[in-house]
VEXDOMAR-142180 format. One line per 10 residues: for each residue x, y, z of C-alpha. Coordinates in steps of 0.02 Angstrom, whole numbers, padded with zeros to 5 digits, always signed. Layout:
residues N
X,Y,Z  ...;
***
This chain:
residues 482
+00000,+00000,+00000  +00140,+00120,+00046  +00226,+00085,-00119  +00068,+00124,-00218  +00051,+00288,-00122  +00232,+00331,-00162  +00198,+00310,-00347  +00020,+00372,-00347  +00046,+00541,-00264  +00161,+00618,-00398;
+00052,+00548,-00538  -00105,+00620,-00459  -00016,+00786,-00425  +00038,+00793,-00608  -00143,+00777,-00665  -00203,+00909,-00542  -00064,+01031,-00587  -00100,+01009,-00772  -00261,+01105,-00738  -00208,+01227,-00601;
-00022,+01245,-00638  -00021,+01435,-00650  -00147,+01479,-00516  -00101,+01563,-00353  -00079,+01405,-00249  -00002,+01296,-00385  +00176,+01306,-00312  +00107,+01257,-00142  +00016,+01108,-00220  +00180,+01059,-00303;
+00269,+01067,-00135  +00131,+00972,-00046  +00133,+00834,-00175  +00321,+00818,-00163  +00314,+00819,+00028  +00182,+00681,+00028  +00292,+00580,-00090  +00439,+00601,+00028  +00335,+00547,+00178  +00280,+00391,+00084;
+00462,+00356,+00040  +00513,+00367,+00223  +00372,+00248,+00272  +00425,+00124,+00139  +00607,+00135,+00196  +00555,+00091,+00374  +00462,-00061,+00309  +00614,-00121,+00213  +00727,-00085,+00363  +00618,-00192,+00476;
+00563,-00332,+00358  +00697,-00336,+00222  +00669,-00347,+00034  +00491,-00366,-00027  +00387,-00379,-00184  +00215,-00302,-00216  +00082,-00296,-00350  +00101,-00478,-00401  +00291,-00462,-00413  +00274,-00310,-00525;
+00364,-00202,-00397  +00519,-00246,-00298  +00600,-00152,-00153  +00767,-00184,-00067  +00899,-00084,+00026  +00975,-00021,-00138  +00826,+00051,-00230  +00729,+00112,-00078  +00876,+00220,-00022  +00879,+00299,-00195;
+00689,+00319,-00189  +00700,+00417,-00026  +00841,+00523,-00097  +00739,+00556,-00255  +00586,+00606,-00155  +00686,+00717,-00037  +00781,+00813,-00171  +00620,+00831,-00271  +00535,+00907,-00118  +00674,+01032,-00084;
+00682,+01076,-00269  +00494,+01109,-00268  +00521,+01226,-00119  +00662,+01316,-00211  +00564,+01329,-00373  +00420,+01420,-00287  +00517,+01584,-00277  +00632,+01551,-00424  +00495,+01516,-00551  +00387,+01657,-00484;
+00527,+01778,-00526  +00547,+01699,-00698  +00360,+01726,-00723  +00372,+01908,-00669  +00513,+01940,-00794  +00413,+01863,-00936  +00528,+01715,-00968  +00383,+01595,-00937  +00201,+01624,-00978  +00036,+01554,-00914;
+00045,+01394,-01016  +00230,+01371,-00976  +00201,+01378,-00788  +00061,+01252,-00796  +00169,+01142,-00905  +00317,+01159,-00786  +00224,+01104,-00630  +00137,+00957,-00715  +00295,+00892,-00799  +00394,+00912,-00636;
+00278,+00791,-00546  +00272,+00673,-00696  +00462,+00670,-00695  +00462,+00620,-00511  +00338,+00480,-00549  +00444,+00415,-00693  +00603,+00411,-00588  +00518,+00320,-00444  +00443,+00195,-00566  +00618,+00162,-00636;
+00680,+00123,-00463  +00536,+00019,-00396  +00483,-00086,-00545  +00535,-00268,-00546  +00520,-00279,-00735  +00668,-00232,-00846  +00549,-00190,-00988  +00450,-00068,-00880  +00616,+00005,-00821  +00657,+00048,-01001;
+00485,+00124,-01030  +00495,+00228,-00871  +00669,+00288,-00919  +00599,+00347,-01086  +00456,+00435,-00995  +00582,+00524,-00885  +00678,+00576,-01040  +00526,+00644,-01131  +00464,+00743,-00981  +00633,+00826,-00955;
+00656,+00860,-01141  +00497,+00963,-01134  +00557,+01053,-00977  +00727,+01094,-01052  +00638,+01185,-01195  +00523,+01279,-01075  +00593,+01453,-01115  +00564,+01424,-01302  +00721,+01519,-01353  +00817,+01455,-01505;
+00960,+01392,-01395  +00839,+01306,-01275  +00750,+01217,-01418  +00918,+01166,-01492  +00973,+01097,-01323  +00809,+01001,-01305  +00829,+00925,-01478  +01009,+00875,-01442  +00952,+00798,-01279  +00810,+00705,-01365;
+00915,+00639,-01510  +01067,+00584,-01410  +00965,+00505,-01271  +00848,+00431,-01401  +00996,+00344,-01484  +01055,+00288,-01313  +00888,+00223,-01256  +00873,+00125,-01419  +01038,+00040,-01378  +00971,+00001,-01205;
+00815,-00075,-01283  +00921,-00192,-01390  +01021,-00240,-01236  +00858,-00276,-01144  +00799,-00387,-01287  +00962,-00484,-01281  +00944,-00503,-01093  +00769,-00572,-01116  +00832,-00688,-01253  +00956,-00764,-01130;
+00828,-00771,-00989  +00686,-00856,-01083  +00793,-01010,-01112  +00802,-01033,-00923  +00641,-00955,-00859  +00529,-00986,-01009  +00431,-00862,-01114  +00326,-00724,-01038  +00343,-00590,-00907  +00433,-00700,-00780;
+00591,-00688,-00884  +00591,-00498,-00865  +00586,-00489,-00675  +00743,-00435,-00579  +00703,-00556,-00438  +00696,-00704,-00556  +00847,-00651,-00656  +00957,-00630,-00502  +00913,-00806,-00442  +00964,-00889,-00606;
+01104,-00771,-00660  +01232,-00911,-00652  +01129,-01012,-00778  +01114,-00873,-00908  +01218,-00883,-01067  +01375,-00780,-01029  +01413,-00733,-01209  +01239,-00662,-01238  +01242,-00569,-01072  +01413,-00495,-01108;
+01349,-00430,-01275  +01190,-00366,-01194  +01291,-00270,-01065  +01388,-00178,-01200  +01225,-00110,-01272  +01155,-00074,-01099  +01316,+00016,-01051  +01307,+00128,-01204  +01119,+00154,-01186  +01102,+00191,-01002;
+01278,+00265,-00998  +01213,+00402,-01113  +01083,+00444,-00980  +01217,+00441,-00845  +01314,+00571,-00946  +01468,+00465,-00973  +01595,+00514,-01106  +01586,+00507,-01256  +01394,+00522,-01263  +01388,+00665,-01137;
+01363,+00816,-01250  +01176,+00832,-01214  +01204,+00864,-01029  +01295,+01033,-01030  +01171,+01106,-01156  +01019,+01041,-01062  +01084,+01114,-00899  +01129,+01284,-00968  +00967,+01313,-01064  +00835,+01235,-00952;
+00761,+01309,-00792  +00878,+01295,-00643  +00763,+01180,-00541  +00769,+01056,-00686  +00959,+01067,-00687  +00955,+01021,-00501  +00849,+00865,-00525  +00938,+00814,-00685  +01108,+00817,-00600  +01051,+00761,-00429;
+00926,+00625,-00478  +00908,+00570,-00659  +01092,+00525,-00677  +01078,+00416,-00521  +00928,+00323,-00594  +01020,+00277,-00754  +01172,+00222,-00652  +01057,+00116,-00544  +00999,+00022,-00699  +01179,-00008,-00752;
+01229,-00075,-00581  +01082,-00197,-00579  +01132,-00260,-00751  +01314,-00277,-00699  +01263,-00391,-00554  +01177,-00507,-00679  +01327,-00511,-00797  +01447,-00545,-00652  +01339,-00691,-00595  +01334,-00762,-00771;
+01513,-00740,-00829  +01600,-00760,-00659  +01722,-00629,-00719  +01758,-00444,-00699  +01715,-00406,-00880  +01569,-00289,-00845  +01666,-00203,-00708  +01813,-00170,-00824  +01696,-00088,-00951  +01621,+00023,-00816;
+01794,+00070,-00751  +01849,+00118,-00927  +01698,+00230,-00958  +01712,+00301,-00783  +01895,+00352,-00788  +01875,+00424,-00964  +01729,+00530,-00903  +01828,+00591,-00752  +01977,+00649,-00856  +01878,+00728,-00999;
+01757,+00818,-00882  +01896,+00881,-00769  +01993,+00963,-00910  +01831,+01028,-00989  +01798,+01124,-00828  +01950,+01233,-00863  +01875,+01315,-01017  +01694,+01342,-00966  +01623,+01518,-00971  +01443,+01477,-00924;
+01413,+01441,-00739  +01282,+01306,-00767  +01384,+01221,-00902  +01532,+01218,-00783  +01435,+01124,-00649  +01359,+01008,-00778  +01535,+00951,-00821  +01562,+00929,-00635  +01413,+00811,-00636  +01492,+00711,-00777;
+01652,+00698,-00675  +01562,+00639,-00518  +01454,+00513,-00609  +01616,+00450,-00686  +01685,+00428,-00509  +01533,+00329,-00453  +01533,+00223,-00613  +01717,+00187,-00591  +01691,+00135,-00409  +01546,+00019,-00450;
+01651,-00057,-00589  +01798,-00080,-00471  +01686,-00177,-00352  +01729,-00241,-00180  +01648,-00186,-00017  +01746,-00025,+00007  +01727,+00040,-00172  +01542,-00007,-00178  +01510,+00075,-00010  +01602,+00230,-00071;
+01501,+00233,-00233  +01335,+00223,-00139  +01390,+00362,-00023  +01452,+00465,-00170  +01284,+00455,-00258  +01202,+00522,-00099  +01319,+00666,-00059  +01339,+00717,-00241  +01151,+00730,-00262  +01134,+00839,-00106;
+01284,+00950,-00142  +01255,+00973,-00328  +01070,+01015,-00312  +01117,+01142,-00176  +01244,+01220,-00293  +01116,+01238,-00432  +00997,+01323,-00310  +01126,+01457,-00273  +01179,+01465,-00456  +00999,+01501,-00504;
+00988,+01647,-00384  +01159,+01712,-00437  +01103,+01710,-00619  +00944,+01805,-00575  +01043,+01934,-00476  +01158,+01970,-00624  +01038,+01930,-00767  +01171,+01819,-00845  +01252,+01648,-00829  +01423,+01710,-00889;
+01555,+01674,-00757  +01654,+01833,-00796  +01503,+01944,-00759  +01454,+01866,-00592  +01546,+01953,-00450  +01526,+02002,-00267  +01400,+01869,-00218  +01447,+01870,-00035  +01425,+02059,-00020  +01271,+02062,-00131;
+01181,+01921,-00038  +01285,+01838,+00099  +01178,+01681,+00111  +01182,+01652,-00077  +01369,+01690,-00084  +01419,+01581,+00063  +01300,+01444,+00010  +01381,+01444,-00161  +01557,+01445,-00088  +01522,+01304,+00034;
+01436,+01203,-00102  +01588,+01222,-00214  +01704,+01171,-00072  +01595,+01018,-00040  +01584,+00962,-00221  +01773,+00969,-00250  +01799,+00853,-00102  +01866,+00966,+00034  +01856,+00895,+00210  +01753,+00881,+00316;
+01612,+00869,+00187  +01538,+00700,+00138  +01609,+00705,-00039  +01784,+00697,+00036  +01735,+00539,+00132  +01664,+00451,-00021  +01810,+00500,-00133  +01935,+00446,+00001  +01853,+00274,+00011  +01853,+00255,-00178;
+02035,+00313,-00191  +02087,+00192,-00053  +02002,+00047,-00141  +02082,+00098,-00307  +02257,+00100,-00231  +02227,-00076,-00164  +02136,-00161,-00310  +02184,-00059,-00464  +02345,+00036,-00425  +02378,+00076,-00609;
+02218,+00179,-00613  +02264,+00282,-00460  +02365,+00417,-00552  +02223,+00446,-00677  +02095,+00460,-00537  +02206,+00580,-00439  +02237,+00684,-00595  +02051,+00704,-00628  +02013,+00750,-00448  +02155,+00876,-00439;
+02112,+00965,-00602  +01927,+00976,-00557  +01973,+01042,-00384  +02081,+01181,-00455  +01963,+01227,-00598  +01807,+01247,-00492  +01883,+01338,-00344  +01978,+01457,-00458  +01819,+01513,-00545  +01708,+01514,-00391;
+01831,+01620,-00292  +01813,+01766,-00414  +01623,+01752,-00418  +01597,+01761,-00231  +01730,+01890,-00187  +01747,+02076,-00221  +01618,+02214,-00229  +01447,+02187,-00303  +01433,+02265,-00477  +01306,+02403,-00509;
+01198,+02291,-00618  +01176,+02162,-00478  +00993,+02155,-00421  +00926,+02094,-00254  +00822,+01935,-00252  +00714,+01849,-00125  +00813,+01688,-00116  +00751,+01519,-00056  +00884,+01485,+00076  +00805,+01338,+00168;
+00842,+01203,+00036  +01024,+01260,+00023  +01050,+01260,+00211  +00969,+01089,+00234  +01069,+01008,+00094  +01236,+01080,+00150  +01202,+01033,+00332  +01168,+00853,+00280  +01326,+00842,+00173  +01428,+00912,+00318;
+01350,+00796,+00448  +01379,+00642,+00340  +01560,+00694,+00318  +01589,+00716,+00505  +01481,+00576,+00575  +01382,+00446,+00480  +01227,+00391,+00576  +01221,+00205,+00620  +01061,+00174,+00523  +01138,+00247,+00364;
+01296,+00145,+00388  +01193,-00015,+00411  +01087,+00031,+00260  +01238,+00049,+00147  +01311,-00115,+00210  +01149,-00204,+00166  +01154,-00127,-00008  +01336,-00180,-00028  +01288,-00360,+00014  +01152,-00355,-00119;
+01273,-00292,-00253  +01418,-00410,-00215;
***
């Protein structure tokens, strides 16, 4: 019942907001729907914590320690983003960037996007996972083009075409996976269920599964933003509304990586080798290096942090590919702290862009003097995302680096190089944006500070002291993925 509520609330809210999306209380309805979704996610997490993994809806849905933690994270960041977007989108409406139809469209698609992501996580059917991933893509494509400028429409088309090509590869990989499974499980829907596939993974044809993983890696890897099919992500971030940038970086990339990790577990069980892990490590380290050096030449603030997202998803992909308890624990933690820190950064970036009426890095100055909470929130977010202690990103990167030095020492210099270049590139640019006097063209804004403060507090607390329940939760997830 709780699971159905978790999925039903955002879908119902999307329908309601399709009719009232630009009325006076529409932002509050958006927040209420997101808050109810988060409450349902917490309730479901308690059930899993007490009773363990479970299925529902005639095995159509499946919940364990891995996907329920991501479901709670998705619901939480969606709720804080809805709170942030209340003031942000109101100001966009006042300045004429979004009209009556656009606001109604924004609120409805926001909730539909939440529904699609939760369905990706909670479905037990790999075919439904693919459909839900496509639904998430389509809803965000429409949101990226919300401003209807030529560059926004171009970014949306690039997003649609590249991710469309990727999702087609993922479909072919899914077909191959079903082809291998039906020989063991028989024809029909039973051969598409994660629970059934995981039980018979050692009986699946290893050659077919290895080939399937290549297509799944390219397909879902496109959605993760891995190099070389990453070009959609910087454009989508820079041209879409800032709240959408926050949920794209903080949530959608995690969902696609979740699908890859589930598929890797099946391939490992079938081949009894590290073949899938090696492929993930290769894509991951390439993404880290390319994204880190791309940060050096960025002139748009949202594009810069989109490349940071590519780097961090490369780190998580590399860690999952490396495997082992320490690297897997670090990857799970990294997904959590990256989502919290990066969405917080985009919140402050959105306000900074509104204050200066531009996203050009060279024209954003004096944030701390102009609005201390925005300036310091931005500075602390940048410090967190580059891995400075005592923030949680430092902890996760330290765990991943330690595991790399032990299990893949030849990869250690490349990982260190990527982390060092990204560290220098981001802090160098952020330092000039937050310091100095505020320029004359800087305008005051009523900023939404609560989401930023909550996210940064959580990232700091996790870096200093990890609660026992979270530690136990990650250990359970690690056991599932081994």
